[in-house]
Each structure stands twice: as C-alpha cells, then as structure tokens.
C-alpha positions in Angstrom: -217.8 -221.7 -52.8 -220.4 -223.1 -55.3 -218.4 -221.8 -58.2 -215.3 -223.5 -56.9 -217.2 -226.7 -56.4 -218.6 -226.5 -59.9 -215.1 -225.9 -61.4 -213.8 -229.0 -59.6 -216.5 -231.4 -60.8 -216.6 -230.2 -64.4 -214.6 -232.7 -66.5 -211.7 -231.4 -68.6 -213.1 -232.3 -72.0 -209.8 -231.4 -73.7 -207.9 -234.0 -71.7 -210.7 -236.6 -72.2 -210.7 -236.0 -75.9 -206.9 -236.1 -76.1 -206.8 -239.5 -74.3 -209.7 -240.9 -76.4 -207.9 -239.7 -79.6 -204.6 -241.3 -78.4 -206.4 -244.6 -77.7 -208.2 -244.7 -81.0 -205.3 -243.7 -83.1 -202.6 -245.7 -81.3 -204.7 -248.9 -80.7 -206.5 -248.8 -84.1 -203.4 -248.2 -86.1 -201.4 -250.9 -84.3 -204.2 -253.4 -84.9 -204.5 -252.3 -88.6 -200.7 -252.6 -89.0 -200.7 -256.1 -87.4 -203.5 -257.3 -89.7 -201.8 -255.9 -92.8 -198.5 -257.4 -92.0 -199.7 -260.8 -90.7 -199.0 -262.6 -93.9 -195.5 -261.3 -94.3 -192.5 -263.6 -93.5 -189.8 -262.4 -91.2 -186.5 -262.7 -93.2 -184.0 -265.3 -91.9 -181.4 -262.6 -91.4 -183.4 -260.9 -88.5 -185.5 -263.9 -87.4 -183.5 -264.4 -84.1 -183.7 -260.8 -83.1 -187.3 -260.4 -84.1 -188.3 -263.5 -82.2 -186.5 -262.5 -79.0 -187.9 -259.0 -79.1 -191.4 -260.2 -79.7 -191.1 -262.5 -76.7 -189.8 -259.7 -74.6 -192.6 -257.4 -75.6 -195.2 -259.9 -74.8 -193.7 -260.7 -71.3 -192.7 -257.2 -70.2 -196.2 -256.3 -68.8 -196.2 -259.5 -66.8 -192.8 -258.7 -65.4 -193.8 -255.1 -64.7 -196.6 -256.0 -62.3 -194.4 -257.4 -59.5 -191.9 -254.6 -60.0 -194.5 -251.9 -59.7 -196.2 -253.7 -56.8 -192.9 -253.5 -54.8 -192.4 -249.9 -55.8 -195.9 -248.9 -54.9 -195.9 -250.7 -51.6 -192.5 -249.8 -50.3 -191.1 -246.7 -52.1 -193.9 -244.7 -53.7 -196.5 -244.5 -51.0 -199.7 -242.6 -51.4 -202.0 -241.9 -54.4 -202.0 -245.6 -55.2 -204.9 -245.7 -57.7 -203.4 -242.7 -59.6 -200.0 -244.3 -59.7 -201.4 -247.6 -61.0 -203.4 -246.0 -63.8 -200.4 -243.8 -64.7 -198.1 -246.8 -64.8 -200.5 -248.8 -67.1 -200.8 -245.9 -69.6 -197.1 -245.1 -69.7 -196.2 -248.8 -70.0 -198.7 -249.1 -72.9 -197.2 -246.1 -74.7 -193.7 -247.6 -74.4 -194.9 -251.0 -75.6 -196.5 -249.4 -78.6 -193.3 -247.6 -79.5 -191.3 -250.8 -79.1 -193.8 -252.7 -81.2 -193.4 -250.3 -84.1 -189.7 -250.7 -83.7 -190.3 -254.4 -83.9 -192.3 -253.9 -87.1 -189.3 -252.0 -88.6 -186.9 -254.7 -87.7 -189.0 -257.7 -88.7 -190.4 -256.3 -91.9 -187.7 -254.0 -93.2 -187.6 -256.1 -96.4 -191.1 -255.1 -97.3 -191.1 -251.5 -96.2 -191.0 -248.6 -98.6 -189.2 -245.4 -97.6 -192.5 -243.7 -96.8 -193.6 -246.5 -94.6 -190.3 -246.5 -92.8 -190.5 -242.7 -92.3 -194.1 -243.1 -91.0 -193.1 -245.8 -88.6 -190.2 -243.6 -87.3 -192.6 -240.7 -86.9 -195.0 -242.9 -84.9 -192.2 -244.2 -82.7 -191.1 -240.6 -82.0 -194.6 -239.4 -81.2 -195.4 -242.3 -78.9 -192.0 -242.1 -77.1 -192.5 -238.3 -76.7 -196.0 -238.9 -75.3 -194.6 -241.5 -72.9 -191.7 -239.3 -71.8 -194.0 -236.3 -71.4 -196.5 -238.3 -69.4 -193.9 -240.1 -67.2 -193.8 -237.5 -64.3 -196.8 -238.2 -62.2 -197.6 -234.5 -62.0 -198.3 -234.4 -65.7 -200.6 -237.4 -65.4 -202.6 -235.7 -62.6 -204.5 -233.8 -65.3 -205.7 -237.1 -66.8 -206.6 -238.4 -63.4 -208.5 -235.3 -62.5 -210.3 -235.3 -65.8 -211.3 -239.0 -65.8 -211.5 -239.7 -62.1 -212.1 -243.3 -61.3 -212.0 -244.2 -65.1 -208.4 -243.0 -65.4 -207.2 -246.6 -65.5 -209.3 -247.4 -68.6 -206.9 -245.8 -71.2 -204.0 -247.9 -70.1 -206.1 -251.1 -69.9 -207.7 -250.5 -73.3 -204.3 -249.8 -74.9 -202.8 -252.9 -73.4 -205.8 -255.0 -74.7 -205.3 -253.5 -78.2 -201.6 -254.4 -77.9 -202.3 -258.0 -77.1 -205.0 -258.4 -79.7 -202.5 -257.0 -82.3 -199.8 -259.3 -81.0 -202.2 -262.3 -81.3 -203.0 -261.4 -84.9 -199.3 -261.1 -85.8 -198.2 -264.2 -84.0 -201.1 -266.5 -85.0 -200.7 -265.6 -88.7 -197.0 -266.4 -88.5 -197.4 -269.6 -86.6 -196.4 -271.7 -89.6 -193.6 -269.4 -90.6 -191.9 -268.7 -87.3 -192.1 -271.9 -85.4 -190.2 -270.5 -82.4 -192.6 -267.6 -82.0 -195.8 -269.3 -81.2 -198.3 -267.6 -78.9 -198.2 -270.4 -76.3 -194.5 -271.0 -76.7 -193.5 -267.5 -75.6 -193.8 -268.5 -71.9 -191.1 -271.2 -72.2 -188.3 -269.1 -73.7 
C-alpha cells in the first residue's frame, strides 16, 4: 500500500520537463521572433489580411472564455479544473501555430527560404502538439504530473503570446494605423 501511495505522489519528471521545454522554446522563440520582426513593414499587398488575422488572433482567447464556460457548465461536466487547464494549454498551442502563420503572411517579403521552412516546421510541430494533446485523456498525464499547477503552462504561454503581440503591434503603430493595440477592440 505504501509503495502504491509513493508511486502516486511522485511527480512525473519527464512530463514536467517536456512541458517546461515546450513553454521555454515556444514562448521564448515567439517573443524573439516578434522582437526581430517588429521593425518590418507589412507589404500593402497583404496588409488587409494581416490586419484582420492579427485582430482575430488577439480576440480569440476572449471569445473562447464564454464558449468554454458554456461547454464546461452544461455539456462537459466533471473534472472542471483539469478541463480548464487543458483548454488553456491547447488554445495557446493553436494560437502559437496561427501566429507563426501570420508571420509568414505578413513578412513573406523579408523571409528567406530557410526562414520559411523553419516557420513551416514550427507550425507543424505546434499543430501536432495541439492535436496530440487535444483529447483530455492525453492531457491527464500533464495534470497528474503537475497537479494544481497544471494551469500554469497554458497561462504562461498565453502571457508570452500577448507580450509578443504587444511588441509586434506597438512597433508597427506608425506603419499599420488600423492595427493599433487599443484599436483591435473596435473592429
């Protein structure tokens, strides 16, 4: 019985290390990419699409909250904390993949072939991680490893996402007048 109890309370260091690595690599590289591209001008040819997609990416988490609230209250009952932390992490992974797609659309003019291939690889890896983690049963490993702290990876990744979006948007304030940080709420 004590062996069973010890096995249940021992954290899964592989899962914790994998999540920490995912956070550091994804969040750090998105922030780095945002800072490196903040001085670039979005070409006129794709400005309308890039502006619309940027607004959508910044508003999606705010729109997801009521949708998930309704789902969790009326459809997906039980394991509420695990479902909330799972939704935050999977949403963050999809947002990161979409943000790299936005980088490819907005800055195609400045990208080399190697940079484009790297961005496509990042998009595929993030989308594969999001698809692989979408079933709640796959996420239960993360929840069992981190326990009450299982909501932190999603929150940290979302914070990195908004800091990176702030860098990109504030630097382009004079270049993309319709894409201001405070103007995104008014569509």
